[in-house]
MOPAC internal coordinates of N, CA, C and O (Angstrom, degrees):
PM7 1SCF
backbone

  N    0.0000 0     0.00 0     0.00 0    0    0    0
  C    1.4619 1     0.00 0     0.00 0    1    0    0
  C    1.5391 1   110.37 1     0.00 0    2    1    0
  O    1.2310 1   120.33 1   143.15 1    3    2    1
  N    1.3102 1   116.98 1   -36.85 1    3    2    1
  C    1.4636 1   119.81 1  -177.53 1    5    3    2
  C    1.5224 1   111.07 1   -60.62 1    6    5    3
  O    1.2310 1   120.74 1   142.03 1    7    6    5
  N    1.3336 1   116.18 1   -37.97 1    7    6    5
  C    1.4599 1   119.69 1   179.64 1    9    7    6
  C    1.5183 1   111.14 1   -64.02 1   10    9    7
  O    1.2310 1   120.96 1   138.66 1   11   10    9
  N    1.3368 1   115.78 1   -41.34 1   11   10    9
  C    1.4608 1   120.58 1  -179.75 1   13   11   10
  C    1.5227 1   110.63 1   -65.79 1   14   13   11
  O    1.2310 1   121.18 1   139.44 1   15   14   13
  N    1.3318 1   115.35 1   -40.56 1   15   14   13
  C    1.4711 1   119.74 1   179.23 1   17   15   14
  C    1.5249 1   110.20 1   -64.91 1   18   17   15
  O    1.2310 1   120.53 1   138.56 1   19   18   17
  N    1.3397 1   116.59 1   -41.44 1   19   18   17
  C    1.4634 1   120.13 1   179.46 1   21   19   18
  C    1.5176 1   110.01 1   -61.49 1   22   21   19
  O    1.2310 1   120.94 1   138.10 1   23   22   21
  N    1.3357 1   115.80 1   -41.90 1   23   22   21
  C    1.4670 1   119.87 1  -179.24 1   25   23   22
  C    1.5259 1   109.94 1   -64.79 1   26   25   23
  O    1.2310 1   120.60 1   137.91 1   27   26   25
  N    1.3339 1   116.46 1   -42.09 1   27   26   25
  C    1.4611 1   121.19 1  -179.16 1   29   27   26
  C    1.5264 1   110.63 1   -64.77 1   30   29   27
  O    1.2310 1   120.74 1   132.33 1   31   30   29
  N    1.3382 1   116.18 1   -47.67 1   31   30   29
  C    1.4581 1   120.11 1  -179.42 1   33   31   30
  C    1.5249 1   110.34 1   -65.61 1   34   33   31
  O    1.2310 1   120.58 1   143.03 1   35   34   33
  N    1.3126 1   116.50 1   -36.97 1   35   34   33
  C    1.4606 1   120.82 1  -179.83 1   37   35   34
  C    1.5185 1   111.14 1   -63.76 1   38   37   35
  O    1.2310 1   120.55 1   134.24 1   39   38   37
  N    1.3372 1   116.56 1   -45.76 1   39   38   37
  C    1.4621 1   120.50 1  -179.26 1   41   39   38
  C    1.5277 1   110.22 1   -68.83 1   42   41   39
  O    1.2310 1   120.55 1   144.39 1   43   42   41
  N    1.3396 1   116.55 1   -35.61 1   43   42   41
  C    1.4628 1   120.84 1   179.00 1   45   43   42
  C    1.5258 1   109.99 1   -65.69 1   46   45   43
  O    1.2310 1   120.47 1   134.28 1   47   46   45
  N    1.3304 1   116.70 1   -45.72 1   47   46   45
  C    1.4627 1   121.22 1  -179.98 1   49   47   46
  C    1.5247 1   109.74 1   -63.92 1   50   49   47
  O    1.2310 1   120.41 1   141.05 1   51   50   49
  N    1.3279 1   116.83 1   -38.95 1   51   50   49
  C    1.4601 1   120.96 1   179.86 1   53   51   50
  C    1.5196 1   109.96 1   -64.31 1   54   53   51
  O    1.2310 1   120.39 1   138.86 1   55   54   53
  N    1.3247 1   116.86 1   -41.14 1   55   54   53
  C    1.4649 1   120.95 1   179.62 1   57   55   54
  C    1.5256 1   110.31 1   -63.00 1   58   57   55
  O    1.2310 1   120.51 1   135.84 1   59   58   57
  N    1.3394 1   116.63 1   -44.16 1   59   58   57
  C    1.4590 1   120.72 1   178.76 1   61   59   58
  C    1.5218 1   110.26 1   -62.33 1   62   61   59
  O    1.2310 1   120.50 1   137.96 1   63   62   61
  N    1.3386 1   116.66 1   -42.04 1   63   62   61
  C    1.4594 1   121.84 1  -179.75 1   65   63   62
  C    1.5230 1   110.40 1   -61.57 1   66   65   63
  O    1.2310 1   120.47 1   136.09 1   67   66   65
  N    1.3305 1   116.71 1   -43.91 1   67   66   65
  C    1.4657 1   121.17 1   179.73 1   69   67   66
  C    1.5288 1   110.48 1   -64.94 1   70   69   67
  O    1.2310 1   120.49 1   138.74 1   71   70   69
  N    1.3340 1   116.67 1   -41.26 1   71   70   69
  C    1.4680 1   120.52 1   179.11 1   73   71   70
  C    1.5241 1   110.49 1   -62.35 1   74   73   71
  O    1.2310 1   120.73 1   137.47 1   75   74   73
  N    1.3379 1   116.22 1   -42.53 1   75   74   73
  C    1.4663 1   120.41 1   179.78 1   77   75   74
  C    1.5277 1   109.86 1   -63.53 1   78   77   75
  O    1.2310 1   120.28 1   134.81 1   79   78   77
  N    1.3263 1   117.07 1   -45.19 1   79   78   77
  C    1.4603 1   120.38 1   178.57 1   81   79   78
  C    1.5155 1   110.64 1   -61.68 1   82   81   79
  O    1.2310 1   120.27 1   139.67 1   83   82   81
  N    1.3302 1   117.09 1   -40.33 1   83   82   81
  C    1.4558 1   121.95 1  -179.81 1   85   83   82
  C    1.5247 1   110.64 1   -63.60 1   86   85   83
  O    1.2310 1   120.68 1   135.78 1   87   86   85
  N    1.3241 1   116.30 1   -44.22 1   87   86   85
  C    1.4654 1   120.31 1  -178.76 1   89   87   86
  C    1.5266 1   110.32 1   -67.03 1   90   89   87
  O    1.2310 1   119.98 1   140.77 1   91   90   89
  N    1.3266 1   117.65 1   -39.23 1   91   90   89
  C    1.4556 1   120.75 1   177.58 1   93   91   90
  C    1.5184 1   110.22 1   -66.41 1   94   93   91
  O    1.2310 1   120.94 1   144.49 1   95   94   93
  N    1.3314 1   115.81 1   -35.51 1   95   94   93
  C    1.4629 1   120.24 1  -179.37 1   97   95   94
  C    1.5230 1   111.72 1   -68.30 1   98   97   95
  O    1.2310 1   120.45 1   143.47 1   99   98   97
  N    1.3401 1   116.74 1   -36.53 1   99   98   97
  C    1.4593 1   120.28 1  -178.80 1  101   99   98
  C    1.5205 1   110.66 1   -76.83 1  102  101   99
  O    1.2310 1   120.53 1   156.30 1  103  102  101
  N    1.3381 1   116.60 1   -23.70 1  103  102  101
  C    1.4619 1   119.37 1   176.69 1  105  103  102
  C    1.5174 1   107.93 1   -84.45 1  106  105  103
  O    1.2310 1   120.10 1   180.00 1  107  106  105

């Protein structure tokens, strides 16, 4: 289960990071 949680949190954090970069890029 820990591996699955790590993968989920990793992809979630990556998505947030990309969204932040995108918003900074558009500003």
